[in-house]
C-alpha positions in Angstrom: -84.7 -8.3 -7.0 -80.9 -7.7 -7.0 -79.3 -7.2 -3.8 -76.0 -7.8 -1.6 -77.3 -11.4 0.3 -79.9 -13.4 0.4 -81.2 -14.2 3.4 -83.2 -17.9 3.8 -86.1 -18.3 6.7 -87.8 -22.0 6.8 -90.2 -22.4 9.5 -90.2 -26.0 9.8 -91.9 -27.0 14.0 -95.1 -26.2 12.6 -96.0 -23.3 14.2 -97.3 -19.5 13.1 -95.3 -16.5 13.6 -96.4 -13.2 14.2 -93.9 -10.5 13.2 -91.0 -13.1 15.1 -87.7 -11.6 15.6 -84.8 -13.6 13.7 -81.1 -12.7 13.5 -78.3 -13.2 10.3 -74.9 -11.9 10.8 -73.2 -10.7 7.9 -69.4 -10.0 6.9 -70.0 -7.3 3.8 -67.6 -5.0 1.7 -66.0 -2.0 2.4 -67.6 0.3 1.8 -71.4 -1.3 1.9 -74.5 1.5 1.7 -75.5 0.7 5.3 -77.9 3.8 5.2 -80.2 2.9 1.8 -79.8 -0.5 2.1 -83.8 -1.9 2.6 -85.2 -6.2 3.5 -87.8 -7.2 1.3 -89.2 -10.8 0.6 -88.4 -11.8 -3.1 -91.9 -11.2 -4.2 -90.8 -7.6 -3.3 -92.9 -7.0 0.3 -90.5 -5.3 2.5 -90.2 -6.4 5.8 -89.1 -4.0 8.7 -85.6 -4.7 9.8 -82.3 -2.9 11.3 -78.5 -3.0 11.0 -75.7 -2.8 13.4 -72.6 -2.6 12.8 -70.1 -5.1 15.3 -66.4 -6.5 15.7 -67.0 -10.7 15.0 -63.9 -12.7 14.4 -63.6 -12.2 10.9 -63.7 -7.9 11.0 -66.0 -5.7 10.6 -69.5 -7.7 10.5 -73.5 -6.3 10.5 -75.8 -7.6 12.4 -79.1 -7.9 10.9 -82.7 -7.9 13.4 -85.8 -8.6 11.2 -89.3 -9.7 12.3 -91.2 -11.5 9.6 -94.5 -13.2 10.0 -95.0 -16.9 8.6 -97.5 -19.6 8.2 -96.3 -23.3 9.3 -93.8 -24.6 7.2 -93.6 -21.4 5.4 -90.4 -20.6 3.4 -89.4 -17.3 2.5 -86.5 -16.1 0.7 -85.0 -12.0 1.6 -83.4 -9.7 0.0 -80.4 -7.6 1.3 -79.9 -4.4 -1.3 -80.2 -0.8 -1.8 -83.5 1.1 -3.0 -85.8 -1.5 -0.9 -87.9 0.8 1.2 -88.0 -0.1 4.4 -91.6 -0.5 6.0 -92.4 1.7 9.8 -92.2 -0.5 12.7 -96.0 -0.5 13.9 -95.3 -0.6 17.5 -91.2 0.8 17.9 -89.1 0.3 20.6 -88.3 3.7 22.8 -84.9 3.9 24.7 -84.0 6.7 27.3 -82.6 6.7 30.8 -79.8 5.2 32.1 -80.1 3.2 35.8 -82.5 2.5 35.3 -82.7 2.1 31.4 -86.1 1.5 29.8 -87.1 -0.6 26.6 -90.8 1.2 26.0 -93.1 -0.1 23.6 -97.1 0.8 23.4 -97.9 -1.8 25.9 -94.7 -2.9 27.3 -91.7 -1.8 29.3 -89.0 -2.7 30.3 -86.5 -1.3 33.2 -83.2 -2.5 33.4 -80.2 -1.4 36.1 -76.4 -1.3 34.5 -75.8 -4.7 35.2 -78.0 -5.6 32.9 -80.8 -6.5 35.7 -84.7 -6.7 34.6 -86.1 -3.8 38.2 -89.5 -3.8 36.2 -91.6 -5.1 33.5 -95.0 -3.6 32.6 -97.7 -5.1 30.5 -101.0 -3.0 29.9 -100.2 -0.9 33.1 -99.8 -3.6 35.5 -96.2 -4.5 36.8 -95.2 -7.9 36.8 -91.8 -7.9 39.5 -92.0 -6.9 43.4 -88.6 -6.7 43.0 -85.5 -6.3 40.5 -83.8 -9.7 39.3 -80.8 -11.4 39.8 -77.3 -12.9 38.9 -75.0 -14.5 40.8 -72.5 -17.7 40.0 -71.3 -19.5 43.5 -73.7 -18.1 45.2 -72.1 -14.3 45.2 -73.0 -11.6 42.7 -70.6 -10.2 40.2 -69.2 -5.6 40.2 -69.4 -3.8 37.7 -66.2 -4.3 36.0 -66.8 -1.2 33.0 -69.7 0.7 31.6 -72.4 -0.7 29.8 -73.1 -0.4 26.2 -76.7 0.3 25.5 -78.0 -0.4 22.0 -81.1 0.4 21.1 -83.2 0.8 17.5 -86.4 0.7 16.7 -86.9 -3.2 16.1 -84.5 -4.6 19.0 -82.6 -2.8 22.6 -79.6 -4.5 23.9 -77.7 -3.6 27.5 -74.3 -5.4 27.1 -72.7 -5.3 30.9 -69.3 -6.6 31.9 -68.3 -7.8 34.9 -66.1 -9.1 37.9 -66.8 -12.0 40.0 -64.5 -12.8 43.3 -61.9 -14.0 42.2 -61.2 -11.7 39.2 -63.3 -14.0 37.1 -64.9 -12.0 34.2 -68.4 -12.6 32.4 -70.5 -11.0 30.8 -74.4 -10.2 31.2 -76.9 -9.3 28.0 -80.0 -8.3 27.8 -82.2 -7.8 24.6 -86.2 -6.4 24.0 -87.6 -6.7 21.1 -90.2 -4.6 19.2 -94.0 -6.3 19.6 -93.0 -8.3 22.1 -93.1 -8.4 25.3 -90.0 -10.6 26.8 -87.0 -10.2 27.5 -84.0 -12.7 26.8 -81.1 -12.7 29.0 -77.9 -14.1 28.9 -74.7 -14.9 30.9 -71.7 -15.7 29.7 -68.4 -16.9 32.0 -65.2 -16.0 30.4 -63.3 -18.2 32.2 -65.6 -20.6 34.0 -63.9 -22.9 36.3 -65.4 -27.0 37.0 -68.1 -26.9 39.4 -69.3 -23.4 38.6 -72.7 -22.7 39.6 -74.7 -19.9 37.8 -78.2 -19.1 39.7 -80.8 -16.9 37.6 -83.3 -15.1 39.9 -86.7 -13.6 38.7 -89.1 -12.0 41.8 -92.7 -12.4 40.3 -95.8 -10.3 41.8 -98.2 -12.4 42.8 -101.4 -11.9 44.3 -103.2 -15.2 44.2 -103.1 -17.1 47.2 -102.7 -20.1 45.2 -101.1 -19.3 41.8 -100.4 -22.7 39.2 -97.6 -23.6 37.2 -96.9 -25.7 34.4 -93.0 -27.4 33.2 -92.5 -28.7 29.6 -91.1 -31.9 31.5 -91.6 -34.5 28.8 -95.3 -33.8 28.0 -95.7 -30.9 30.8 -96.1 -30.7 33.9 -99.2 -28.6 35.6 -100.0 -27.6 39.6 -100.4 -25.9 41.8 -98.9 -24.0 45.0 -100.2 -22.5 48.7 -103.3 -22.7 49.5 -102.9 -26.5 51.1 -100.3 -27.2 48.5 -97.0 -27.4 48.1 -95.0 -24.5 48.8 -92.9 -24.5 45.7 -92.3 -26.7 42.6 -88.8 -27.7 41.5 -87.5 -29.5 38.2 -84.5 -30.9 38.3 -82.8 -31.9 35.0 -79.5 -33.9 34.3 -77.5 -33.5 31.3 -76.2 -37.0 30.0 -73.1 -37.8 28.0 -75.0 -39.1 25.1 -77.3 -36.0 24.8 -80.4 -36.9 26.5 -81.2 -35.9 29.9 -82.5 -37.8 33.1 -85.0 -34.7 35.2 -86.7 -35.1 38.2 -89.8 -33.2 39.8 -90.0 -32.2 43.2 -93.2 -31.0 45.4 -92.3 -29.1 48.5 -89.2 -30.9 48.8 -90.8 -34.7 47.8 -89.6 -36.6 44.2 -92.8 -37.0 42.9 -91.8 -37.4 39.5 -89.0 -39.2 37.0 -88.4 -39.8 33.7 -86.2 -39.0 30.6 -85.5 -37.3 27.3 -84.4 -39.6 24.8 -81.6 -37.3 22.1 -81.4 -36.3 19.0 -85.4 -35.8 18.2 -86.6 -33.2 16.4 -89.2 -31.8 19.0 -86.6 -32.5 22.4 -86.1 -28.9 23.8 -88.4 -29.5 26.8 -87.4 -26.4 29.2 -89.6 -23.6 29.6 -91.9 -23.5 32.4 -95.8 -21.3 33.4 -96.1 -19.1 36.7 -99.8 -17.8 36.1 -101.3 -15.8 39.1 -105.0 -14.6 37.2 -104.8 -12.9 34.7 -101.3 -12.3 34.8 -98.4 -14.7 33.5 -94.4 -15.5 32.7 -93.9 -18.0 30.5 -90.0 -18.5 31.0 -87.9 -20.7 28.1 -84.4 -21.8 29.1 -83.0 -20.9 25.4 -79.2 -21.7 26.1 -77.4 -24.4 27.7 -73.7 -24.3 27.5 -72.3 -28.4 26.7 -70.2 -28.2 29.8 -73.5 -28.1 32.1 -74.6 -31.1 33.8 -77.1 -30.2 36.1 -80.0 -27.6 35.5 -82.6 -27.0 38.8 -85.9 -24.6 37.8 -88.2 -23.9 40.5 -91.3 -21.6 41.0 -92.6 -21.0 44.8 -96.5 -20.2 45.9 -94.7 -16.1 47.2 -93.5 -15.8 42.7 -90.0 -16.3 43.4 -88.6 -17.5 39.7 -85.2 -19.2 40.0 -83.3 -21.5 37.2 -79.4 -22.9 38.8 -76.7 -24.4 36.2 -74.1 -26.8 37.7 -70.9 -26.6 35.2 -69.2 -30.4 35.2 -65.7 -31.0 34.9 -64.8 -30.7 31.4 -64.9 -27.3 30.4 -64.3 -26.0 27.3 -64.2 -22.5 26.7 -66.9 -19.3 27.9 -70.1 -20.5 29.3 -73.2 -18.8 28.0 -76.6 -19.1 29.8 -79.4 -17.6 28.2 -83.2 -17.3 29.0 -86.3 -15.7 27.9 -88.8 -14.0 30.4 -92.1 -13.7 28.2 -94.3 -11.7 30.5 -98.1 -11.9 29.4 -101.6 -10.4 31.2 -103.9 -14.2 30.5 -102.4 -17.3 28.6 -104.6 -18.1 25.9 -105.8 -22.2 25.8 -103.0 -22.8 22.8 -100.1 -20.9 25.3 -98.5 -24.1 25.8 -98.0 -25.2 22.7 -96.3 -21.6 21.2 -95.0 -19.9 24.2 -92.3 -20.3 24.8 -91.8 -23.3 23.0 -91.8 -20.6 19.5 -89.1 -19.7 21.4 -86.6 -22.9 22.0 -87.7 -24.3 17.9 -87.2 -20.9 16.8 -87.3 -20.7 12.8 -84.5 -21.7 10.5 -82.0 -18.6 9.0 -78.9 -19.4 6.6 -77.6 -16.7 4.3 -77.3 -17.7 1.3 -75.6 -15.1 -0.6 -73.0 -12.6 0.5 -69.9 -12.9 3.0 -71.9 -15.0 6.0 -70.2 -15.0 9.5 -73.3 -16.6 11.3 -76.6 -16.8 11.9 -79.1 -17.1 14.5 -82.7 -16.3 15.8 -84.3 -14.7 19.5 
């Protein structure tokens, strides 16, 4: 099959993927036929995708978002080219409004304000938040520094909002919702970070049970019950070491209960996740982006449903600092969830552009 680009996808972590959202970024020649392009496996099976033109460091680029199902350790070659019939997305994202912005699917609805912060998440008619989320730097929220950009598509919807902290420190907040998934990837960037800056994400989950449970992906995983005679808050603190490893501590009601380390260089090293489970509602969170300059990270959940993730930068700063969390809203977690969600987000399939002009690759 002829095409203008070939994208190789490799599932290397032994996890089955169902319409998993991935991204490739390409620099394409002038006059490329955007409206007539399609994406398909090498054997001809079409793959749902969307193209978003962007401005990159090398000029005009195209972001290719696609969703693909893979068996454990499966490899697939995808061809991007003209004359390929694109399949309809079974559950496309529908967008509407402005403050709140809405991204809706059959089962999942996400509402956002103009600063890119989630105000509500509804799954199968059940609300998961009791209030809006927040992001603060050194205790202060950012103020808008320009109009937000809302890129809406049937496969992926993104809201990008510029902001400014006290002292005219610029920032950018982005949130992305993917079709066929009840998750939101929230990324916050300090464009001019300073030594010791502390960034805190807060998400107030609606909790009805007097004794919700939680588990953290720390080493082999730790499980606990909150409230009702148990600890009112559980927190996990990670110190990032210069050699790439990490030293973590687990606190129950402010009391140190566990301490351990994570070695550097391990293939399955990412362990930065936690669940908060309230009856048959659940939040699975994956800390997807930690800047190199981060020296300390703390994740905490309370019996009231407050979920916070705090990052503190060290003294050595090099360029912008990006922080990212995927909030995955679920009604009930199956027994295998800890093996697949949110670790499947942290351990995404590999994407490589093997032809055409390459600007970069990525995945959610």
